[in-house]
Structures are given as structure tokens and as C-alpha cells.
N, C-alpha and C positions, 0 to 999 in steps of 0.2 A: 503493500500500499504506500501511496507518495507520503501520507502523514497519519497520525494516530487518530485524528478525526475520523477517519473512514472504518476503523477497525470495529466499532460497535455496529455500523449499518450492515457489515459484511458477516459479523456474527449472526444477526438476526436473520438474514437471507439464508444462511446454512441451517439455522434453526427450522426455518419455515420449509428448506427444501429436503432436508435428510432426518433421518431418525437417529438423534443426538444421545449419546449414552452418557457422557459427562463432558464438563469444560473446566479446565484448569486455568484460572485468571489470576496471575501475580501482578498485576499492573499497580493495582492500587490496595494493597494488602495492608489493612489497619495494623499499627504498629510497626511497621518497616520504614517510617518515613526517614528514618536517620541511617538507613542501609543503602548500599548500592547493589543491585542484583539484576538479573534479566528479566525483562518484563514479558514473562511466559503468558501466551494466549494460545492454548491447544485444545483442540476439538477432537474428541473420540466419538466416531460416527458409524453407522452401519453402511456398507457399500451398497451402491445402487446396483440392481440387477438379480438380486437374491442369490447370489453363488453362496454356496456353503463348504465348510471344510469336511474332511472324513467322517468327522464325528457328527455331522448336521448342524453345526453352529454356523451363524451366518459370519461372512468375514468384516472385519472392522477396517477402517482408516484413521489416521491421525491427519488432521489439518491443522498446521501451524499458520497463525495469522501474525503477520509482522510487518512492519513499516520497512522502507528500503534500507534506513539507517540501522534499524535494529537486525535486519538480516544480514548487512555487511559485517557488523560487530559479532553477530553469531557465528558465521563462517569463519570468521579470523579467530575468534576465541577457541573453537573447535580445532583448528590446526596446532594451537599454541598450548591448550590446557590439556588437551587429551590424547596426548601423545602414549602410545601402548608402552607400559613399563617406565615410563617418566614422569615424575612429580615435579612441576615448576616450582622454583622458589617463592616463599611467601611474598618477596617484594615485586616479582614478576606477576603474579596472581593480581595482587592489589593494584599494580599499575594499569593491568587490563581492565578490571572492574572500574577503576576511576573514570575510564572512557564512557561508562554507562550515563555518566552526568552530561558529557558532551552530546552524547545521542538523545538524551532527553531534550536539551536545549536546542539541537538541531530539528527534532520533530515538531516542537512547540511555534520555532521560528516559521518553519515551512507552513505549518496550519495558519498560523497569524497571516503570512504573505498570501496564502491561497484566498482566505476570506476577503482580504484587502482587495486582491485583484478582481474578485468577483463584484465589487461594488464599481469598478472602473467604467467610466461611461462607453468606452469603445467595447467592452465585455458585455455591458448591461443590454445593449442593442440586439443581442441575441441570447440564445439560450446557452449559457456557458456551461453548465454542467453536461449538456449534450455534446457539445464540443470538446470538452475535457474527455468524456467517456469514448467518443470517436477517436481522438487522438491516441488515447491508451491502447485501444484495440488495432488502430493502424500501427503502432511501434512494435506490435506484437510480431507483425509480418515484415516491417522492411525498417531501414533507417534512413531511407530516401526523403529528402526535402518534400513538403508539400505547400500547397497555397492557402495560407491562412484567410486571405480575401475571398477566395472561392468557397471554403467553408462557410464563411458568413453570408455570403450570396445563396448559397444552397438552403441554410437554415431560414433566413429572411424569406425567401420565396416560399418554403413549405409551410411558414406561419402565415403568410399573407392570406387573407379571407378571399373565397372564391369570388369571382365576378359574374358567375352563371346565376341569374334569377331563379328563385324556386318556382316550382310549378303552380299555375293559376288557373281559374276557370277558363279563361280565354286560349291558354296554351298548353292545357294537359292533352294527353292523347284521346280521351273520349270525346273532346269538344268538337263540334263541326269545323269551326274556324281552323282548328289545328289540323284536322283530317285535308281540308282544302289546302292550307298552306303546305302540308307534307307531300300532297300529291302533286305539287307544282315543283316540287324539287326535282331538278333534272337528274337523271340515274348517271351515275359515274361511269365513264367510257371504259371499257377493256382493253382499248387498243394502246399499243405502247405510245409514249409521250414523242411528240415531234423532235427530232435531234436537233442540237444547236448548230451542228455544220455537217458536211458531208463525211468528214473524217470521223466525225464522232458516230455517224451512222454506221460507217464501216466497222468500227471498233465496237460499238456497244450491240447493235442489233445482228440476229442471226442471219445466214445468207438468203434464206428463204423470204425475209422481208426487206432486202435491199431493193433500191429502185432500179 
């Protein structure tokens, strides 16, 4: 997750979609305010699909919800703190856990920045949350640059009210006037459109239709 403000909505979505067995949430444990610890948010849930082990028990899966900063710290700490057969010195362990304070500050500042940018006039003219979600999905497929202006144009167009008038008594299909007007509409021709030039005709039309 980009910041910790998205963790609770993600957790609720998982609860709505999966059969959750339990949740381990150590983010704001009472009494641990003076400690630096990994802000664990793990969800144990039954896997989708009804697959069972040889004993007939459904398979479980663990979902770890983390911000990008916490994920970076977690991967780094696993490499340094959990070496097989090696116990890091206390000062090294403490120095690594001191980084948790920076991770927390980083997440809070990112969340504050995201909320402030959501109020920016240029972002307020379109659906910022929709654009943000679309960008996240786009980034999972490619790092190619994209057009922000085109994204805004598409969103603005999709939100623009339709100019087609609603059906009325005079233009409804059951109205005599509507029948008359419909009957006067010329039938579209099935002939190929006239070519722009003789070279276009030779290029676009089959030989049987050439002049």
C-alpha cells in the first residue's frame, strides 16, 4: 500500500470477500507506545476454490498487509536478522529497529501529502481516487510513461451528462409522429463508399469492383 491510510479499507475488503479465520494487528497495541516494533497486520483466511488437504481440511492462506515503506524494512530485516545459525549483536538489532521510527514518519508524511494533493484544484476537477487506482493498475503492467492530460480528458468526458434527451410522448417509439419520422429516415446504403482517388480505389476495393 502507498500509505497506512489504505490498510484499514483493504482489511475490510478482505473480510468481505474471504472467510477470515483471524487477524493479527500489532499496529497500535495498547501499552507498546514506548517500543519500536514491526507493525504486523496479517490475515489468515480460507483459500478460494474449496481446495482441501488429504485430511479434508480447507487450505489456508496468509495475507500480509503492509505499506511500501514497511515492506522495504521487512525485506531488509529478514536478510539481516534471520540468518540461519547467526544471531546479530544487540546493537545491530537495535539499530535496525530504530529504523521503524523513520518508517512510521515516512508513512504519515506520505498520507498527509496524498490528502493535501487530493484538495489541489487541478486534481479536484476529476476523480482523483479513480485516477490513482488506474495508475496503480497501469504500473503493475508497465513503467512506460503515460499521458496525464489524456487521463483527465477521459475522466471528464465519462462524467459529462449525456446530451441525448429522454423519451417523450412525441418521440417515443409508440408515437405516430415518431413512426413517421422513423419511416422517413433513408436506409443506409450497403455499397462501398466512393474512393477518394483512383489509386485509393485500386488499393482498397476488390478487383471485381474496379471501374
